[in-house]
C-alpha positions, -999 to 999 in steps of 0.1 A, spaced: 185 -126 -156 151 -138 -154 141 -146 -118 135 -189 -117 116 -199 -91 126 -223 -68 111 -260 -77 100 -283 -50 134 -303 -59 148 -273 -51 131 -264 -19 132 -302 -8 172 -302 -14 170 -272 14 147 -287 39 170 -320 40 201 -302 52 205 -289 93 207 -251 100 221 -253 130 256 -253 147 268 -289 149 285 -293 188 293 -323 200 276 -346 176 243 -327 178 228 -294 156 216 -269 176 210 -229 176 229 -203 182 231 -196 220 222 -163 210 188 -173 187 207 -149 157 208 -159 123 226 -153 90 213 -157 57 221 -177 31 209 -159 -8 212 -170 -38 233 -150 -56 218 -157 -94 183 -138 -80 196 -121 -49 169 -141 -25 174 -158 8 175 -192 2 173 -202 39 186 -189 69 213 -208 100 226 -204 132 254 -174 137 270 -187 162 284 -164 189 324 -161 208 303 -187 232 287 -211 207 330 -213 193 345 -217 225 315 -252 230 326 -263 200 362 -264 216 356 -276 244 339 -305 225 371 -311 201 388 -311 234 370 -340 247 369 -363 223 406 -357 210 420 -382 231 397 -412 225 394 -403 181 431 -405 187 434 -438 199 412 -450 177 428 -476 157 441 -462 116 420 -491 101 386 -477 111 389 -436 106 397 -455 69 368 -467 72 347 -438 83 363 -419 56 353 -448 29 315 -442 40 315 -408 36 331 -411 1 303 -437 -9 280 -417 7 284 -382 -10 290 -401 -48 256 -416 -35 246 -383 -30 260 -367 -56 227 -348 -78 213 -330 -46 246 -326 -37 252 -306 -62 220 -293 -62 225 -276 -34 260 -262 -37 246 -244 -75 216 -220 -50 242 -212 -23 270 -208 -45 261 -201 -82 276 -227 -106 265 -243 -128 251 -282 -118 278 -292 -139 302 -278 -122 291 -289 -90 290 -318 -98 328 -319 -104 333 -305 -73 314 -324 -55 339 -358 -72 362 -342 -64 354 -334 -34 350 -370 -26 379 -378 -39 403 -362 -10 381 -388 18 389 -417 -6 428 -408 -11 426 -407 28 408 -433 36 441 -450 26 465 -429 40 454 -434 76 468 -472 74 503 -458 60 514 -435 88 546 -452 99 579 -440 118 615 -450 121 637 -472 143 677 -470 137 706 -480 149 728 -445 164 760 -442 144 778 -452 170 759 -483 181 753 -472 214 715 -464 212 690 -468 196 665 -440 178 626 -444 176 605 -421 161 568 -420 160 539 -400 149 516 -389 160 481 -362 159 491 -325 160 456 -324 181 428 -304 177 429 -279 146 408 -249 138 398 -249 101 382 -217 77 374 -224 48 362 -206 20 332 -195 1 341 -205 -37 347 -244 -35 324 -251 0 328 -290 0 364 -296 -20 379 -268 5 361 -289 36 373 -320 23 405 -312 18 413 -302 55 391 -329 72 401 -355 55 435 -354 65 427 -347 100 397 -377 102 432 -399 85 454 -387 112 435 -390 144 426 -351 148 392 -335 160 380 -303 146 365 -272 142 355 -256 110 342 -224 103 325 -224 63 322 -189 48 288 -170 59 276 -170 21 283 -207 15 273 -230 47 251 -250 33 275 -278 17 297 -279 45 261 -288 69 253 -315 40 289 -326 46 290 -326 85 258 -347 83 275 -373 60 299 -381 84 279 -383 107 260 -408 93 297 -429 79 299 -433 119 324 -399 131 320 -399 168 306 -370 180 325 -340 192 354 -348 158 339 -325 140 319 -296 151 308 -266 124 302 -235 133 290 -208 112 289 -174 119 286 -134 108 311 -129 130 342 -150 116 368 -127 136 350 -124 168 342 -164 171 380 -178 156 405 -154 174 391 -166 210 398 -202 199 434 -196 181 447 -175 209 432 -198 238 459 -228 232 443 -257 233 439 -263 196 472 -266 183 469 -266 144 454 -239 121 446 -241 86 429 -213 68 418 -213 31 411 -176 15 428 -143 11 463 -131 17 451 -102 35 429 -125 61 457 -155 63 487 -126 78 464 -119 103 457 -152 113 495 -163 112 498 -135 137 472 -145 162 483 -182 154 518 -167 171 502 -164 200 499 -198 205 529 -213 184 503 -228 164 508 -252 137 499 -236 103 488 -242 72 475 -214 44 468 -213 12 462 -182 0 455 -156 -32 473 -164 -65 482 -145 -94 490 -172 -120 502 -162 -150 491 -182 -180 523 -183 -209 516 -193 -243 551 -195 -264 555 -192 -301 556 -227 -308 522 -239 -281 496 -256 -300 472 -228 -299 442 -253 -298 457 -268 -269 466 -233 -251 432 -216 -259 416 -250 -244 438 -248 -216 429 -212 -207 393 -218 -211 396 -244 -181 421 -225 -159 403 -192 -163 363 -202 -168 364 -226 -141 341 -221 -113 337 -186 -135 371 -175 -122 358 -170 -87 392 -197 -85 424 -188 -65 442 -212 -91 425 -190 -124 449 -179 -144 450 -145 -140 474 -132 -168 476 -142 -204 512 -134 -210 513 -143 -250 544 -142 -277 537 -113 -300 540 -137 -330 507 -156 -319 487 -130 -294 463 -120 -321 455 -157 -333 452 -164 -294 431 -136 -282 404 -141 -320 402 -180 -309 394 -175 -273 370 -141 -277 356 -171 -296 349 -190 -271 343 -167 -243 314 -147 -266 300 -188 -273 294 -193 -234 260 -193 -220 255 -172 -188 226 -179 -166 214 -193 -133 231 -223 -129 202 -248 -126 190 -238 -156 195 -263 -189 228 -258 -206 246 -228 -190 278 -226 -188 283 -199 -168 266 -186 -133 268 -155 -114 292 -137 -93 289 -148 -60 276 -111 -44 268 -78 -53 309 -69 -39 323 -92 -57 307 -84 -88 319 -48 -84 354 -56 -78 355 -70 -117 337 -40 -130 366 -19 -116 395 -38 -122 378 -37 -164 372 -1 -159 409 3 -146 424 -16 -172 404 -4 -207 412 36 -189 451 22 -192 440 12 -232 433 -20 -233 408 -23 -254 374 -52 -250 373 -82 -277 341 -93 -262 324 -85 -229 330 -60 -204 302 -50 -186 276 -66 -157 244 -85 -171 215 -64 -164 187 -79 -139 185 -96 -108 220 -117 -99 252 -109 -98 261 -115 -133 294 -107 -155 298 -112 -190 329 -134 -197 354 -106 -215 386 -113 -233 411 -78 -229 439 -73 -252 470 -49 -252 470 -50 -218 493 -30 -205 511 -41 -170 502 -16 -151 473 -24 -150 452 -33 -112 440 -70 -131 475 -82 -136 481 -69 -100 454 -83 -81 427 -115 -84 406 -104 -105 379 -136 -92 359 -128 -128 355 -142 -161 381 -117 -175 406 -130 -195 437 -102 -200 463 -109 -226 496 -89 -223 525 -96 -248 562 -106 -249 593 -112 -266 611 -135 -250 618 -162 -226 630 -144 -200 607 -114 -208 582 -141 -197 593 -153 -171 603 -120 -158 564 -111 -159 552 -146 -152 575 -140 -113 569 -105 -111 542 -106 -85 540 -109 -43 523 -147 -52 532 -177 -63 501 -204 -60 505 -220 -99 517 -208 -128 508 -223 -166 525 -228 -197 520 -237 -232 553 -249 -256 559 -280 -278 597 -273 -266 608 -299 -239 637 -276 -231 617 -247 -232 592 -262 -209 614 -277 -183 638 -248 -183 605 -226 -178 592 -243 -152 618 -239 -131 624 -208 -131 586 -200 -122 580 -189 -86 552 -208 -78 544 -241 -56 524 -256 -93 527 -254 -124 507 -268 -155 524 -279 -179 505 -275 -214 472 -281 -193 452 -257 -174 441 -276 -144 465 -286 -120 442 -299 -85 444 -335 -80 436 -351 -42 466 -371 -51 495 -340 -57 507 -316 -32 485 -281 -38 499 -254 -23 521 -222 -29 547 -206 -21 557 -167 -16 523 -149 0 504 -176 -15 510 -196 18 525 -220 33 518 -259 39 506 -283 16 474 -303 12 469 -334 -6 484 -361 -18 510 -383 2 525 -353 24 485 -338 30 487 -356 62 522 -347 77 502 -313 80 485 -331 107 510 -348 122 536 -339 152 571 -364 150 581 -376 183 617 -391 186 626 -417 217 660 -420 224 669 -458 233 696 -465 258 709 -505 254 
């Protein structure tokens, strides 16, 4: 890939983003004065430096959230909802600049960044409407002698940890319900992509969010900064999106103070194509499920299980589509595939593809890294992938589609469920009975039936097994930020 010098507009967008820590309604440097670099993954060059928080900075952010909690919990739900609605409008009015910022720090093409900004904003619109729908219950006891009064109250101060791959949407998916419920927050964005969260914090302030309700702590030492906050006891909720390994460690830490937890962890999504599937629709769905975000998504199709009778035709069509994709810097016109986020991520993709080929898989298209600056990997289709290959067990997080074959429905379901993960599954079939039967049998929290896209702010997002706990989005999303209190009334 050729290096593209930063344009005046790119620099202006970067210059407009705060680079400090956001604590108690003010932007400030780290107490140590330390900074961390935010790099452009398409060139490897530093875009900007942001404050690198210390444990003391984390404690200050927690103290600000604790101080703000009583007042924010008492704010009328309509007012909290109006803050979110104003933030939605501000995000949408600035979508071009926010998309450019995201592309610069994360790498995805501008069109995809705009899609994420829209998706992110919708969580604010959705939860703006949910804020005024928090309900309770008044009931007569079965013996008629007393009454039950059930009320819903904010869980309290929340610790939120977001990943680099969807740097704004993963924030709004947590911030939206927290604000709607009346919870204050300390959020730690990923160190690779903090700029989108900084821009979001500035927008929420402009929308009227009170000081101390949202505190943003960016750090290169996540464990040292966040573990003391988790073990402190004043925070009552931990929400994390990221790898299963880190999620397990955080659950152990949260157990110390019995924190309420939501975990959206790793995935290993199977993509099943049955003999009766509409192959053109299946390929279209595969492109969406695999290539969204260059494959760097927990919902990305990780394993393609295709009926033997249509496997060659499916592979031919998919390889043709993948080969036609244009790879390049996300800011360039016509680019459809940007870089992976860093060198380590690309090295893992290289390793997994090499392992599959060593075990007998055939490279139909791609199969190699792209020379030049940046962390690019060519869109790849592998066929004849044995089920013991590493990439059938591990998240690829890259633009690689490994295809294996099956002969019976039971064999397909067994292979699909042969994983510790259970976030999402995809299946394509024109047979209604098969569609329902297989959907029920798949061990995952979400199923894409004849579609390659399951994410929707109005639907519950989350997994089972080691893909996580709890749900985000939909009418249940706000439940994660509410406690239930029962009052017994003696008449």
